N, C-alpha and C positions, 0 to 999 in steps of 0.2 A: 524500547529495546530490550532482549534476552538480558536479566541480571548478570547471567552467566558471562556475557560477553563484553559488560561495562568495564572498560580498564577505568574509568574514573571513580568506581565505588569501592569503598574495602571488602578484602576477601579474609577467608580463614583457611587453613590448611587442616584438613580433616583427615583420622586415620581409624581404621575399623580392626578387629580383632586380628583380622589376617595378613595387618602391615600393610595395606594397601590405602594410598594418600588421594585426596582429594581437593582441588580446588574449589572452595564454596563461597556466594556472597553472603555477606553478614546481612541480608535483608531475607535468607530464604533459610526456615528452620532447618536445621541440622537432623538428618535422618537418625532413624532408630540404629543401633549398632556402629555408628560413627562418635568420635568427640573431637573438638578441636584441641591441634597442638600448637598452633602459630596463628598470631593475628589476635583481632583483625590489625590490618595491613594493608599496602597498596599490593595491585595484583603483580605486579613485578617481583615483589621482596618476597611473596607467599610461593611463586612460581621457581626462583633462587633457591627459598627454604627446600621446595620439595626435589631440586637437582641435586641438593647437596645434600640430603639425607635420608633420600627414596633410591638407595645405589641397586637393591635387587629387586627386582620388579615381581621375582614370583611369589604367591602367598604362601605365607606361614606355612600351611600345611602341605605344600607342597615340597616345601624344603625340607620337610621333615620326614615327610616319605622317602625323599629321594635319599636322604642322610641314612635313614633305617634300613634302607635297600644296599646300599653302600656298606652300612656296619655288618651285615649279614653275608655278603659277599666277601667281605674280610675275613669273618669269621668263618666263613668257610673256607677260605683259603689256609685261615691260620692253622685249622683243624686238619687241614689234608699235607701240609706239610709235618706233623707231628708222628 
């Protein structure tokens, strides 16, 4: 059985620098660029953790870029009003 599908084995919740989460079996080496933030625990508990904590699925870099664009537009509008 694929270790990612085995509901009877413990899992971790991983996170990367972009804030993306991953369900990861404890029997598989954690890949570079990721670290554990929850577990090991039952698969269901890990999925519950992800559901509760990963609310915005956009990568952090996209959130920053969108916020920067909004700030630029707001700044341009502010200067146009003066």
